[in-house]
C-alpha positions in Angstrom: -38.6 81.1 9.0 -39.1 77.4 10.9 -36.4 75.1 11.6 -37.3 72.7 9.8 -35.1 71.5 6.9 -36.0 70.4 2.9 -33.8 67.9 0.9 -34.7 68.2 -3.0 -33.5 66.1 -4.9 -33.9 66.7 -8.9 -31.8 65.5 -11.6 -32.8 69.4 -13.3 -31.0 72.4 -12.4 -33.7 74.5 -13.1 -36.6 73.3 -11.0 -33.8 72.9 -8.2 -33.5 76.6 -8.4 -37.2 77.1 -8.6 -37.8 75.0 -5.4 -35.1 76.8 -3.3 -37.0 80.2 -4.1 -40.3 78.8 -3.2 -38.9 77.3 0.0 -36.3 80.6 0.9 -37.4 82.7 3.8 -39.8 79.7 5.1 -37.7 76.4 5.3 -34.1 75.8 5.6 -33.3 73.3 2.8 -30.4 70.9 0.5 -29.9 70.4 -3.0 -29.2 67.3 -4.8 -29.2 66.1 -8.3 -29.1 62.4 -8.1 -30.5 59.5 -5.8 -27.3 58.2 -5.1 -26.4 61.7 -3.5 -29.9 61.8 -1.8 -29.0 58.3 -0.1 -25.6 59.7 1.1 -27.1 63.2 2.6 -29.5 60.8 4.2 -27.0 58.7 5.6 -25.5 62.0 7.3 -28.6 64.6 8.3 -32.1 63.9 8.7 -34.6 66.1 7.0 -37.6 66.9 8.4 -39.1 66.4 4.4 -37.8 65.1 1.1 -39.2 66.8 -2.3 -38.0 63.6 -4.5 -37.9 63.5 -8.0 -39.0 60.3 -9.6 -37.6 60.6 -13.2 -34.3 60.4 -12.8 -31.3 58.9 -14.6 -29.8 55.7 -13.2 -31.2 55.2 -10.1 -34.7 56.8 -10.3 -36.9 58.3 -7.5 -38.5 54.8 -6.4 -35.4 52.9 -6.2 -33.9 56.2 -3.9 -37.3 55.7 -1.9 -36.6 52.2 -1.4 -33.1 53.0 -0.3 -33.8 55.1 1.8 -35.8 53.4 3.8 -33.6 50.9 4.7 -32.2 53.2 7.5 -33.7 53.0 10.4 -33.8 56.8 11.2 -35.2 57.3 8.3 -38.6 55.9 8.6 -40.7 58.6 9.9 -39.2 61.6 7.4 -42.7 62.3 4.8 -41.3 62.5 1.2 -42.9 63.8 -1.7 -42.8 63.1 -4.8 -42.5 65.4 -7.8 -43.4 64.1 -11.0 -44.1 65.1 -14.4 -46.2 62.0 -15.3 -50.1 62.4 -14.6 -51.3 58.4 -15.4 -52.9 57.0 -12.6 -50.6 54.0 -12.7 -47.8 56.2 -11.5 -49.9 57.9 -8.5 -51.3 54.6 -7.6 -46.7 53.6 -7.5 -46.3 56.6 -5.5 -48.7 55.8 -2.6 -47.9 52.0 -2.7 -43.9 52.7 -2.4 -44.3 54.6 0.6 -44.5 58.4 -0.5 -46.7 60.6 1.7 -48.0 62.7 -1.3 -46.9 63.6 -4.8 -46.9 67.0 -6.8 -47.0 67.4 -10.3 -44.9 69.2 -12.4 -44.0 72.5 -13.2 -44.8 72.5 -9.5 -47.3 75.9 -8.6 -45.7 77.5 -5.5 -48.9 77.7 -3.8 -49.6 74.0 -4.0 -45.7 73.1 -3.4 -45.5 75.1 0.0 -49.4 73.9 1.1 -48.3 70.4 0.8 -45.2 71.1 2.6 -46.7 72.7 5.5 -49.3 70.1 5.7 -46.8 67.2 5.8 -44.5 68.9 8.0 -47.9 69.2 10.4 -48.7 66.1 10.2 -45.5 64.9 10.9 -44.6 67.3 14.0 -48.1 65.7 15.2 -47.3 62.0 14.8 -44.6 62.8 17.1 -45.8 64.7 19.7 -48.5 61.9 19.8 -45.9 59.1 19.3 -44.4 61.2 22.7 -47.2 61.3 24.7 -48.2 57.5 23.8 -44.9 56.6 25.2 -45.1 58.4 28.3 -48.2 56.7 29.2 -47.1 53.7 28.7 -44.1 54.4 30.7 -46.8 55.3 33.5 -48.9 52.4 33.1 -45.9 50.3 33.1 -44.2 51.4 36.2 -47.7 51.7 38.1 -48.5 48.2 37.4 -44.4 47.4 38.7 -45.0 49.3 41.6 -48.5 47.8 42.7 -46.8 44.3 42.7 -43.9 45.5 44.6 -46.4 46.8 47.1 -46.9 43.1 47.9 -43.5 43.3 49.6 -43.1 46.6 51.6 -39.2 46.0 52.4 -38.9 46.2 48.9 -40.0 49.6 47.9 -38.4 51.3 45.2 -36.6 48.2 43.7 -38.5 49.2 40.1 -37.1 52.7 40.0 -33.9 51.9 41.1 -32.9 49.3 39.1 -33.7 50.7 36.3 -31.6 53.7 37.1 -29.0 50.7 37.2 -29.4 49.5 33.9 -29.1 52.8 32.5 -26.2 53.5 34.5 -24.3 50.6 33.1 -25.7 50.7 30.0 -24.4 54.2 28.9 -21.2 53.1 30.2 -21.2 50.2 27.7 -22.3 52.5 25.3 -19.7 55.3 26.2 -16.7 52.8 26.0 -17.8 51.0 22.7 -19.1 47.4 23.9 -21.6 45.3 22.5 -22.0 48.1 19.5 -24.1 45.6 17.5 -26.8 45.2 20.4 -26.4 48.3 22.2 -27.1 52.2 20.6 -28.9 54.8 22.1 -32.6 52.9 21.1 -31.7 49.9 22.9 -30.3 51.8 26.0 -33.9 53.7 25.7 -36.1 50.3 25.7 -33.8 48.7 28.2 -34.4 51.2 31.2 -37.7 51.8 29.9 -38.8 47.5 30.0 -36.2 47.4 33.7 -39.7 48.1 35.8 -41.2 45.3 34.4 -38.3 42.4 35.0 -40.3 41.0 38.0 -44.2 41.1 36.5 -44.1 37.3 36.9 -44.4 37.5 40.5 -48.3 38.7 40.4 -48.5 34.9 40.2 -46.3 33.8 43.3 -48.6 33.5 46.5 -47.9 35.7 49.3 -47.2 32.8 51.7 -43.7 32.0 49.4 -42.8 35.6 48.2 -43.2 37.5 52.1 -41.4 34.7 53.3 -38.9 35.5 55.9 -37.4 32.7 56.1 -35.7 30.1 53.5 -37.5 28.7 51.2 -38.0 24.9 50.7 -36.9 23.5 47.4 -40.5 23.1 46.4 -41.0 26.9 47.4 -38.0 27.7 45.4 -39.2 26.0 42.1 -42.7 27.9 42.2 -40.4 31.1 42.9 -38.6 30.7 39.8 -41.3 30.3 37.6 -42.0 34.1 37.7 -39.2 34.9 35.1 -41.1 33.1 32.4 -44.5 33.9 33.4 -43.8 37.3 33.1 -42.4 37.0 29.9 -45.1 35.2 28.8 -47.4 38.6 29.9 -45.2 40.3 28.5 -44.9 39.2 24.9 -48.8 39.0 25.5 -48.6 42.7 25.8 -46.5 43.3 23.0 -48.4 41.1 20.3 -51.7 43.5 21.6 -49.4 46.3 21.3 -47.2 45.7 18.4 -45.9 49.7 18.4 -44.9 49.4 21.9 -41.2 48.1 21.0 -40.2 48.6 24.8 -42.1 45.6 26.1 -40.0 43.3 23.9 -37.6 44.2 25.3 -39.4 43.9 29.3 -40.2 40.4 27.8 -36.7 39.4 27.1 -35.2 40.6 30.6 -38.1 39.3 32.5 -37.1 35.8 30.8 -33.3 36.6 30.9 -32.4 38.4 34.6 -31.4 35.2 36.3 -29.8 32.9 33.9 -26.4 33.1 34.8 -23.2 33.4 32.9 -21.7 30.2 33.0 -25.5 28.6 32.3 -26.5 27.5 35.8 -29.0 29.7 35.7 -33.2 29.8 35.1 -35.2 29.2 33.4 -33.5 28.3 30.7 -29.9 27.3 31.4 -28.9 29.7 28.6 -25.3 30.6 28.7 -22.6 33.4 27.8 -24.4 35.3 24.7 -27.2 33.0 24.3 -28.7 35.6 27.7 -29.3 38.7 25.7 -27.7 41.7 26.5 -30.4 43.3 28.3 -30.9 40.6 30.8 -27.1 40.2 31.2 -27.3 43.8 32.6 -30.6 43.4 34.4 -28.6 40.5 36.3 -26.4 43.1 37.8 -28.4 45.6 38.5 -31.2 42.7 40.2 -28.3 41.4 42.4 -26.8 44.9 43.5 -30.3 45.7 45.0 -31.2 42.6 46.1 -27.5 43.2 48.3 -27.9 46.6 49.1 -31.1 47.0 50.2 -33.3 45.8 53.1 -34.8 42.0 52.5 -37.8 40.0 54.5 -35.2 37.7 55.0 -31.7 39.8 55.7 -30.9 43.5 56.5 -28.4 45.4 53.7 -25.3 44.9 53.4 -22.7 47.4 52.1 -21.9 49.0 49.1 -18.2 47.7 49.7 -19.8 44.1 50.6 -22.1 44.3 47.6 -19.0 45.4 45.2 -17.0 42.5 46.4 -20.2 39.9 45.8 -20.8 41.0 42.2 -17.5 41.1 41.2 -16.7 37.8 42.4 -19.8 36.4 40.1 -17.3 37.4 37.2 -17.5 34.8 34.6 -19.9 32.4 36.3 -23.1 34.6 37.2 -21.9 37.5 35.3 -21.0 39.4 31.6 -17.2 39.8 32.5 -18.2 42.7 29.8 -21.1 44.6 32.0 -18.9 44.1 35.0 -16.0 46.4 33.3 -18.9 48.5 33.2 -19.9 48.4 37.2 -16.2 48.4 38.0 -16.5 51.7 36.7 -19.6 53.3 37.7 -20.7 51.6 41.2 -20.0 55.3 42.5 -23.3 56.1 40.9 -24.8 52.8 42.2 -23.7 53.9 46.2 -24.8 57.6 45.4 -28.0 56.2 44.3 -28.7 53.8 47.6 -26.8 56.1 50.0 -29.7 59.2 48.9 -32.7 56.3 49.4 -31.1 56.2 52.6 -31.3 59.5 54.1 -35.0 59.7 52.6 -36.0 56.4 54.6 -34.4 58.0 57.5 -35.7 60.1 60.5 -33.6 62.7 59.2 -34.3 62.2 55.9 -38.7 62.6 56.6 -37.9 65.7 58.6 -36.1 67.1 55.6 -38.7 66.2 53.2 -41.1 67.5 55.4 -39.5 70.8 55.7 -39.5 70.9 52.1 -43.0 70.5 51.5 -43.8 73.4 54.5 
């Protein structure tokens, strides 16, 4: 028996019992007798495939499928219609409304199991392919970000560390029920994947400005500030070309907004408070912490305690107070990451790495 579960929806008890005997020993299954029951079931559980009768009283199969598709978690679940109608119009309508296939009733065991096996296999392959594409996209995204970062040897590891900081903050906010309309597991994953690309716009900034060891002039700083809007534009165009890569939409928002301030005095657009996307408000804290706690061309790293003091002093002005609540709870994880990075950079850390590689 596989670990896949099939939901069977039919108002006819005899049909449900028959299909249950077909599936028994091969698949787990659940049986419901109406469209509303199916919608309720799928709001709590996520079956791997649905066998859905069309001709049901009250809510028919078409309306049931329409309601099921409103649930984002259900979008990739294959649905096979069960129908006693054999006309072309019904078959076309089945496929147009989003069903993967249809089976004519009364169903034959061999045909039903073959169709179920086929669509379960296709769905599994699509999930694996999607994971592979996401992994490759992550690798390429981080590689591009690190190529840009390599222009400044003092910022090594910035894109990886800030991504971790974003995850620490977002997970704390999620665990504490903050920003529940903007933050869930999916959006958290998108933020973490997007974070390494926040400074991609710096590809347009000359080394003379980007690597300047002293204070930037007003003109130079004006040019430097342009990287936020430029990065957002680059990522927006990338997302337009690969619309299935949703994380690029978050990356564009982060690039555009991570230098905005909660009080409206940031750049490039002067957004304030909730006008700034949550991902940008989180990234702002992560980015500034890393800038303080790591060496820069214009000054050495400050201590974790100094970094915390500076970050927390920006409550309500530079930073979102809600995000700083999360920072005050999880800053120890920031410190641990900084310490591990400094150990690797130290002579002792290099010796440990060499010993481990020997």
